C-alpha positions in Angstrom: -66.5 72.1 -47.1 -68.5 71.7 -50.3 -69.3 68.1 -51.1 -71.3 68.9 -54.2 -68.5 70.9 -55.9 -65.0 69.9 -54.6 -63.2 71.6 -57.5 -65.1 74.9 -56.8 -64.2 74.5 -53.2 -60.5 74.1 -54.1 -60.5 77.2 -56.2 -62.3 79.2 -53.5 -59.8 78.1 -51.0 -56.9 79.2 -53.2 -58.5 82.6 -54.0 -59.4 83.3 -50.3 -55.9 82.2 -49.1 -54.1 84.4 -51.5 -56.3 87.4 -50.5 -55.1 86.8 -46.9 -51.4 86.2 -48.0 -51.3 82.7 -46.6 -48.1 80.7 -47.6 -49.8 77.3 -47.8 -53.3 75.8 -47.6 -54.6 72.3 -46.9 -57.7 70.6 -48.2 -59.1 67.1 -48.6 -57.2 65.4 -51.4 -58.4 63.7 -54.5 -56.8 62.5 -57.7 -58.5 65.3 -59.7 -57.4 68.0 -57.3 -53.9 66.6 -57.4 -53.8 66.8 -61.2 -55.0 70.4 -61.1 -52.3 71.2 -58.6 -49.7 69.5 -60.8 -50.8 71.7 -63.8 -50.6 74.8 -61.6 -47.1 73.9 -60.5 -45.9 73.0 -64.0 -47.2 76.4 -65.3 -45.5 78.3 -62.4 -48.7 79.4 -60.6 -47.8 77.7 -57.3 -44.5 76.7 -55.7 -45.3 73.1 -54.9 -47.9 70.7 -53.6 -47.8 67.5 -51.6 -50.2 64.9 -50.3 -50.2 64.4 -46.5 -51.5 61.0 -45.5 -51.0 61.1 -41.7 -54.7 60.8 -40.9 -57.4 58.5 -42.3 -58.4 61.2 -44.9 -55.4 62.3 -47.0 -54.9 66.1 -47.3 -53.5 68.1 -50.3 -51.2 70.8 -49.2 -50.5 73.6 -51.7 -47.7 76.1 -51.2 -48.8 79.4 -52.8 -46.5 81.6 -54.9 -46.2 85.4 -54.6 -44.3 87.9 -56.7 -43.2 91.0 -54.8 -45.9 90.3 -52.2 -48.7 90.0 -54.9 -50.3 86.6 -55.6 -49.1 85.1 -58.9 -52.7 83.9 -59.6 -54.6 87.1 -60.3 -57.9 85.4 -61.2 -59.1 81.9 -60.9 -62.6 80.7 -61.7 -64.6 77.7 -62.6 -66.6 78.0 -65.8 -68.5 74.7 -66.0 -70.3 74.1 -62.6 -72.3 71.1 -61.5 -75.6 73.1 -61.8 -74.6 74.6 -65.2 -72.5 72.6 -67.5 -70.7 74.4 -70.3 -69.6 72.4 -73.3 -67.2 73.7 -75.9 -65.0 72.5 -78.7 -61.2 72.9 -78.4 -61.1 75.4 -81.2 -63.7 77.7 -79.6 -62.0 78.0 -76.2 -61.3 81.7 -75.5 -57.8 83.1 -75.0 -57.2 83.7 -71.3 -55.7 87.1 -70.4 -54.7 87.6 -74.1 -52.8 84.3 -74.1 -51.0 84.9 -70.8 -53.3 82.6 -68.8 -54.3 79.0 -68.9 -57.5 77.1 -69.2 -57.6 73.7 -67.5 -60.0 71.4 -69.4 
């Protein structure tokens, strides 16, 4: 588990789980991760997410989405990292997959 970059850890878990065709994944929950999962759900990249608070540390469960056996998320990456911050204006954000993808700011 990465304590320095929890968002990078979340994206790596999603990418690795989809390469192994897992149906769902669990990770430590946070408000920021939950907001990212909400955007992914609203945009149709995941089926659903929920917060499991059975233990002392709440978990975020994400149910991954596949189309004909292929992951719906073809590419997921973090641009601005803790060791290398990238700043950009809203107008200069690049188009993702020729306008077919999303950038979460």
